[in-house]
Structure formats: C-alpha cells, structure tokens
C-alpha positions in Angstrom: 160.2 74.5 70.5 163.5 73.2 72.0 162.7 69.7 70.8 162.2 71.0 67.3 165.5 72.9 67.4 167.3 69.8 68.9 165.9 67.6 66.1 167.0 70.1 63.5 170.5 70.3 65.0 170.9 66.5 65.0 169.7 66.4 61.4 172.2 68.9 60.4 175.0 67.1 62.2 174.0 63.8 60.6 173.9 65.4 57.1 177.3 67.1 57.6 178.9 63.9 58.9 177.5 61.9 56.0 178.7 64.4 53.4 182.2 64.4 54.9 182.3 60.6 55.1 181.2 60.3 51.5 183.9 62.7 50.4 186.6 61.0 52.5 185.6 57.6 50.9 185.9 59.3 47.5 189.4 60.6 48.3 190.6 57.2 49.4 189.2 55.7 46.2 190.9 58.3 44.1 194.3 57.6 45.9 194.0 53.8 45.5 196.0 53.7 42.3 199.1 55.5 43.6 200.6 52.8 45.9 199.7 50.0 43.4 201.4 51.2 40.2 204.4 48.8 40.6 202.1 46.0 41.7 200.0 46.5 38.6 203.0 46.4 36.3 204.5 43.2 37.8 201.2 41.5 38.5 199.6 42.2 35.1 202.7 42.1 32.9 202.5 45.7 31.7 205.1 48.4 31.6 205.4 51.0 34.4 204.3 53.7 32.0 201.2 51.8 31.2 200.5 51.0 34.9 200.8 54.8 35.5 197.5 55.2 33.7 195.7 53.6 36.6 196.5 56.9 38.4 196.1 59.2 35.4 192.8 58.0 34.1 190.7 58.8 37.2 192.2 62.3 37.1 191.0 62.7 33.6 187.5 61.4 34.2 187.1 63.4 37.4 188.1 66.7 35.8 186.2 66.1 32.6 182.9 64.8 34.2 182.9 67.5 36.9 181.3 70.4 34.9 178.6 68.0 33.5 177.8 66.6 37.0 177.9 70.2 38.4 175.2 71.3 35.9 173.1 68.2 36.4 173.3 68.5 40.1 172.7 72.2 40.4 169.1 72.0 41.4 166.2 69.5 41.7 168.3 66.5 40.4 171.2 66.9 42.7 170.4 63.8 44.8 169.9 61.5 41.9 173.0 62.8 40.1 175.1 62.0 43.2 173.6 58.5 43.6 174.1 57.6 39.9 177.7 58.8 40.0 178.4 56.8 43.1 176.7 53.8 41.6 179.1 54.1 38.6 182.0 54.4 41.0 180.9 51.2 42.6 180.7 49.4 39.3 184.2 50.7 38.6 185.4 49.3 41.8 184.0 45.9 40.9 185.9 46.0 37.6 189.1 46.6 39.5 188.6 43.6 41.7 187.5 41.0 39.2 190.3 39.0 37.5 189.8 40.8 34.1 192.4 42.1 31.6 194.2 45.4 32.1 191.8 47.3 29.8 188.9 46.5 32.2 191.0 47.7 35.1 191.6 51.0 33.3 187.8 51.3 32.6 187.1 50.6 36.3 189.6 53.2 37.4 188.1 55.7 35.0 184.7 55.2 36.6 186.2 55.6 40.0 187.4 59.0 39.0 183.8 60.2 39.2 184.3 60.0 43.0 186.4 63.1 42.8 183.9 64.9 40.6 181.1 64.3 43.2 183.0 66.5 45.7 181.6 69.7 44.2 178.1 68.4 44.4 178.5 67.5 48.1 179.7 71.0 48.8 176.6 72.4 47.0 174.4 70.2 49.2 176.1 71.6 52.3 175.6 75.2 51.1 172.0 74.6 50.3 170.8 72.5 53.2 172.9 73.4 56.2 172.8 76.6 58.3 175.4 79.2 57.4 178.1 78.5 60.0 177.7 74.7 59.8 177.8 75.0 56.0 181.1 76.9 56.2 182.8 74.3 58.4 181.4 71.4 56.4 182.6 72.8 53.1 186.0 73.3 54.7 186.0 69.7 55.9 184.9 68.5 52.4 187.8 70.4 50.8 190.4 68.8 53.0 189.0 65.3 52.6 191.6 64.7 49.8 194.4 65.5 52.2 193.1 63.2 54.9 192.2 60.5 52.4 195.7 60.2 51.1 197.2 59.6 54.6 194.5 57.0 55.4 194.6 55.3 52.0 198.3 54.9 51.2 199.4 52.8 54.2 196.2 50.7 54.3 196.3 50.0 50.6 200.0 49.2 50.7 199.5 46.8 53.6 196.6 45.0 51.8 198.7 44.6 48.7 201.5 43.0 50.7 199.2 40.7 52.7 196.5 39.7 50.2 197.6 40.9 46.8 196.6 43.5 44.2 192.9 42.6 43.8 192.4 42.7 47.6 193.9 46.1 47.7 191.6 47.4 45.0 188.8 45.7 47.0 189.1 48.5 49.6 188.0 50.9 46.9 185.0 48.7 46.1 184.0 48.5 49.8 184.3 52.2 50.3 182.3 52.8 47.1 179.4 50.7 48.4 179.5 52.3 51.8 179.5 55.8 50.3 176.5 54.9 48.0 174.5 53.5 51.0 175.3 56.6 53.2 174.3 59.0 50.4 171.1 57.1 49.7 170.1 57.2 53.3 171.0 60.8 54.1 170.9 63.0 51.1 167.9 65.3 51.2 165.3 65.3 48.4 165.4 68.5 46.4 162.5 70.7 45.6 160.9 69.7 42.2 161.9 71.7 39.2 162.7 71.5 35.5 165.3 69.0 34.1 168.6 70.9 33.6 169.6 71.4 30.0 173.1 70.2 29.2 175.2 72.0 26.6 176.4 68.8 24.8 178.6 70.6 22.4 180.2 72.6 25.3 180.7 69.4 27.3 182.5 67.7 24.4 184.7 70.7 23.7 185.6 71.1 27.3 186.4 67.4 27.7 188.7 67.5 24.6 190.5 70.7 25.6 190.9 69.7 29.3 191.8 66.1 28.4 194.5 67.3 26.0 196.0 69.7 28.6 196.1 66.9 31.3 197.6 64.4 28.8 200.5 66.7 28.1 201.0 67.7 31.7 200.7 64.2 33.1 203.2 62.6 30.6 206.6 64.3 31.0 207.9 61.8 28.4 206.1 63.7 25.7 207.6 67.1 26.6 210.6 66.7 24.3 208.6 65.7 21.3 206.7 67.8 18.7 203.6 65.8 19.5 203.3 67.5 22.9 203.4 71.0 21.2 200.7 69.9 18.8 198.4 68.5 21.5 198.9 71.5 23.7 198.2 74.0 20.8 195.2 72.0 19.7 193.8 71.9 23.3 194.2 75.6 23.7 192.4 76.2 20.4 189.6 73.9 21.4 189.2 75.7 24.8 189.2 79.0 23.0 186.4 77.8 20.7 184.6 76.4 23.8 184.8 79.8 25.6 183.5 81.6 22.5 180.5 79.3 22.2 179.8 79.3 25.9 179.6 83.1 26.1 176.9 82.9 23.4 174.9 79.9 24.6 171.5 80.4 26.1 172.1 77.6 28.6 175.9 77.3 28.9 177.6 74.4 30.6 179.6 76.9 32.6 178.6 80.5 33.3 181.9 82.1 32.1 180.6 85.6 32.9 180.3 84.5 36.5 183.7 82.9 36.5 185.1 86.1 35.0 184.4 88.1 38.1 187.6 89.2 39.8 187.4 87.3 43.1 186.4 84.0 41.4 189.0 84.4 38.6 191.7 85.1 41.2 190.8 82.1 43.3 190.9 79.7 40.4 194.2 81.1 39.1 195.7 80.9 42.6 194.7 77.3 43.2 196.0 76.3 39.7 199.4 77.9 40.4 199.6 76.8 44.1 198.6 73.2 43.2 201.7 72.9 41.1 203.9 74.0 44.0 202.1 71.9 46.6 202.1 68.7 44.6 205.7 69.2 43.4 206.6 69.0 47.1 204.3 66.1 47.8 205.8 64.1 44.9 209.3 64.8 46.1 208.7 63.9 49.7 207.0 60.6 48.9 209.7 59.6 46.5 212.5 60.7 48.8 211.5 58.6 51.8 211.3 55.5 49.5 214.8 55.9 48.0 216.2 52.4 47.8 219.5 51.3 49.3 222.6 52.3 47.4 222.0 56.0 47.4 223.8 58.3 49.8 220.5 59.8 50.9 216.9 58.8 51.7 215.5 56.3 54.2 214.7 53.1 52.2 211.2 52.9 53.6 209.1 50.0 52.2 205.6 50.7 50.8 203.7 50.4 54.1 206.2 52.5 56.1 206.3 55.1 53.3 202.5 55.2 53.5 202.7 55.6 57.2 205.0 58.6 56.7 202.0 60.4 55.2 200.0 60.1 58.4 201.4 63.4 59.7 200.4 64.9 56.4 196.8 63.8 56.9 196.7 64.7 60.6 197.9 68.3 60.0 195.6 68.6 57.0 192.7 67.6 59.3 193.8 70.1 61.9 194.0 72.8 59.2 190.5 72.1 58.0 189.2 72.4 61.6 191.1 75.6 62.3 190.3 77.5 59.1 186.9 78.9 60.0 188.3 80.4 63.2 191.4 81.7 61.4 189.3 83.2 58.7 187.2 85.1 61.3 190.4 86.5 62.8 192.6 87.4 59.8 190.3 87.1 56.8 190.3 84.7 53.9 193.2 86.2 52.0 195.6 86.2 54.9 194.6 82.7 55.8 195.5 81.7 52.3 198.8 83.5 52.7 199.6 81.7 55.9 199.0 78.4 54.2 201.3 79.3 51.3 204.0 80.5 53.7 203.7 77.2 55.6 204.3 75.3 52.4 207.4 77.4 51.7 208.8 76.7 55.2 208.2 73.0 54.5 210.3 73.2 51.3 213.1 75.1 52.9 213.2 72.8 55.9 213.5 69.8 53.5 216.2 71.5 51.5 218.2 72.3 54.6 217.9 69.2 56.7 216.9 66.2 54.5 219.3 63.8 56.1 217.1 63.5 59.2 214.0 61.4 59.0 212.4 63.3 61.8 212.9 66.6 60.0 211.6 65.2 56.7 208.5 64.0 58.6 208.1 67.5 60.0 208.3 68.9 56.5 205.7 66.4 55.4 203.4 67.4 58.3 203.8 71.1 57.5 203.0 70.4 53.9 199.8 68.6 55.1 198.8 71.7 57.0 199.5 73.9 54.0 197.5 71.6 51.6 194.6 71.3 54.1 194.5 75.0 54.8 194.7 75.9 51.1 191.9 73.5 50.1 189.7 74.6 53.0 189.9 78.4 52.3 189.7 78.3 48.5 185.9 77.4 48.4 185.3 80.6 50.5 187.3 82.6 47.9 185.7 81.0 44.8 182.1 81.3 46.0 182.1 85.0 46.4 178.8 86.3 45.0 177.9 82.9 43.5 174.1 82.1 43.4 173.2 78.8 45.1 172.1 77.1 41.9 175.6 77.8 40.4 177.6 76.4 43.4 178.3 73.0 41.9 179.1 74.3 38.5 181.6 76.9 39.8 183.2 74.4 42.2 183.6 71.9 39.4 185.6 74.4 37.4 187.7 75.1 40.5 188.3 71.3 40.7 189.6 71.3 37.1 192.0 74.1 38.0 193.1 72.2 41.0 193.6 69.0 39.0 195.6 70.7 36.3 197.8 72.4 39.0 198.3 69.1 40.9 199.1 67.2 37.7 201.6 69.9 36.7 203.3 69.8 40.0 203.6 66.0 40.0 204.9 65.9 36.4 207.3 68.7 37.1 208.7 66.7 40.1 209.3 63.8 37.8 210.9 66.0 35.1 213.3 67.8 37.5 214.4 64.5 39.1 214.9 63.0 35.7 217.1 65.9 34.6 219.2 65.5 37.8 219.8 61.8 37.3 223.3 61.0 35.9 223.4 59.1 32.6 225.0 56.1 34.3 222.7 56.1 37.4 219.2 55.0 38.2 218.6 57.6 41.0 218.7 61.4 41.0 221.3 63.1 43.1 220.5 64.6 46.5 221.2 68.0 45.1 218.5 67.3 42.5 215.9 66.8 45.3 217.0 70.1 46.9 216.8 72.0 43.7 213.4 70.6 42.9 212.1 71.5 46.3 213.2 75.1 45.8 211.4 75.2 42.5 208.1 75.0 44.5 208.8 78.5 46.0 208.0 80.7 43.0 204.5 79.2 42.3 203.6 79.4 46.0 204.7 83.0 46.2 202.9 83.9 43.0 199.7 82.3 44.1 199.9 84.3 47.4 200.3 87.6 45.5 197.3 86.7 43.3 195.1 86.5 46.5 196.5 89.2 48.7 196.6 91.9 46.1 192.9 91.8 45.3 191.1 95.0 45.7 190.8 95.9 49.4 187.1 96.8 49.3 186.0 93.3 48.4 185.8 91.2 51.5 184.9 87.6 50.7 181.3 86.8 51.1 180.0 84.0 53.3 180.1 80.7 51.5 
C-alpha cells in the first residue's frame, strides 16, 4: 500500500513539475520579442513601430486563440490540443531563426503566441489530474510563470543578441519550444475517451475580431488621437455585443457566458483587467527608467543585459509570492491576499516616485512589483474558478487570460502615452517628473481592483480550485 502511495506521489510531483516547466518555457518564449525590438529594427531595416509588432502579434494570437484552445482542450482532446499547439509554437520558433523576410518573422512570432494560450490548458490538467492541495499549488505556480519567465528571459536573450546576434537570440525560443513539446509529450496524461468538442465557429470569429480590435487600439497609442481609433473601438464593441447575444443563445457556445456572469467570476475577471493596467504601467516605467541613456538628469544608463538583470529581483520575488500564496490564502482568505498584493504594488509605485535617484531603491521597487504581480496572478485563478465545473476550467481561464492581456496591454500603452505627453517638444526623453506622475497613475486602478474583490458579498467564500 505504501509503495502504491509513494508511486502516486512521485507521479504527481513529476506531472506538476512538467506542467510548470512547460509554462515557464512558454513565458520565456512570449517575452523573447521585448528585448529584441531595436535589434529587429536595425538588423532587418524596418521602423521601430514595425518592429514593435514582434511583441504585439503574439499577444493578439495568444488572446484570440485562447478560447478556442480552451474549448478544444476541455475534455478528452486536451492532451492532443496541447501537443498540437506546442508543435505550432515550435514551427513559429523555426521561422524566427531562419534568415527569412520580416513577414515570416511576424508569422513565426504569431505562432509563438500560442504558448501563452496553452497556459489555461495546463491549469486544467493540474485541476483534473492532481490531488486538491497539489493542484492548488501547481496552478499558483503556473500563474506566476509569466513573472519568473520575464526575469529569466530578458537578460539571457539580451546577452545572446549581443554575443551571437538576432537569430541566435530567437534560437532560445526555438530550443525552449522543442523542450516544452518533448516534456509535454512524455508527461501529459491520456484523457478518458469522449465525444469530439463542437466549436462555435461563428462565435470564435466574432470574438477574434472584437478582441483583436480592442487590443489593436490599446496597443497602438499612436492611433489614440485619430478618428480611426474611435471607429475601430466602436466597431469592436459592437462585434463583441453581437457575439455575446449569439453566445447566450447558442446550444454549444464557445464560452459559457452564463457561467462567467456569476458574481465571483465576473468580479475576478474585472479585477484582473483593471489591476493588469496598473501593474504593467509600473513594469513598463521601471524597465524604461533604468535604461535611460546618458544625457538625462535621471536614470542609470543600464545597457540591455544589465537592464535585463535588473528584472531578476522581479522574478525572484514573483516566485516567492507564488510559493507563499497557498499558505497566505489559508490564513487570510483569497480576497485579503489579493488586497495585500495590490497594496504591495502601490508601495512599489510610491517608493519609486519618492526615491527614484537611487538604483538600490529602484531595484527594491522592481522587486516589490514582482511580488505583487506574482501574488496577483497566483490568487486570481482561485477567485475565477469559484463554482466552475471541471470541464469548463480551460474555457473560463482562457477568458481570464484575455482580460489579463487587455489589462496588461492597456498599462503598457498608457505608460508610453504618459511619457510621450511629458516629453518636451525639443527633447527626446521625458522629464523625471513625467515618470513620477506616470507611476502615481497606477494607484487608482490598483485601488479600484482591490475594492472590486474585497467588497464581494461576505457569505461567498472562494471555493477550492
């Protein structure tokens, strides 16, 4: 009997570790584009705005493909869905490494965006195939993989670019894709047989158009002052309204909106959308600030590798937060754990605003932000899975991923917009005061997201994920 229990425990440990490693690889793959935007522009003779799409396109494909993969992977075809998605990610990595035109690079980066969408499926595997407590800790670890992946990926990718060039840096993404595919193939459990899931094709197209339009407007601050942005935004909202109308009447909807409309789930999705804007506003500010070139009366002129290394505290504290969340939740409940994460992010913003002339203090602010991001991403799955049936796990989490992506994009774009408005007409860099003001702009969304969570009805304690 003990031998059987030991074998089961080892199996659970291997599966949990494999899921986290796969998610971590996906996070690094997703972050590959950020340190290489300038290298793409100079190495492939394209504008910086065009090169920015190597970071934007994966965000689009990850958010848009998420609900479809979530529905396909909600039951008996979960393993094959994950493997096919990772195979496409690997093909995308190959396209980024081969000496092909810029269009092929964009296609490759788009395929790599599927690595982000796979995260919801990995969480559903953990929820279905692991014991309750191990499932909770594994889902928390999967949620903070993005935080850890950024700190790991940025310095390594920047170093590879400096030592061996652009294609070698993208080669890290290809290598990780292949490893993730192999690990998933060897460890993912075979699901019980069942009927092939039916995909609401019309719903998928409408959701893709509506979400894609929103992300396009949010991710391109240069459009904000033009009428075209208003047109795209209005059109996207109309498309999403039509999508919601049809989904509520579909016999097999892409997304169960009635389930998403339940108060705890709705609050969790709204909170992460709003909090994502505040968190990634700060993240964008901090990463730009430490790289401020010589000639300004602020910043630290850190080169690419050193600037990436400055994110190591971000990842370390994010990892610590992910490990600590299950115990914190047991002591103070989910909603107050979320509040603690948001308050930590606010402290980070205030610390930066008050003492941004000290590199050590700025690194401390980055570390606190890492803890806040890791804690937020670790606790939100617990909040969003309240009362969700097992077969709907991946679908519900994929919508949460869309909310997270929109919030993160809004925060990043808002950072760029605020810094642009604080840049004098005859200067290339924003003022120090512009950075301080932008950091303080993160406080309202963080406070609002906290109120959304802590003011939920007291009788509804979050269910076990």
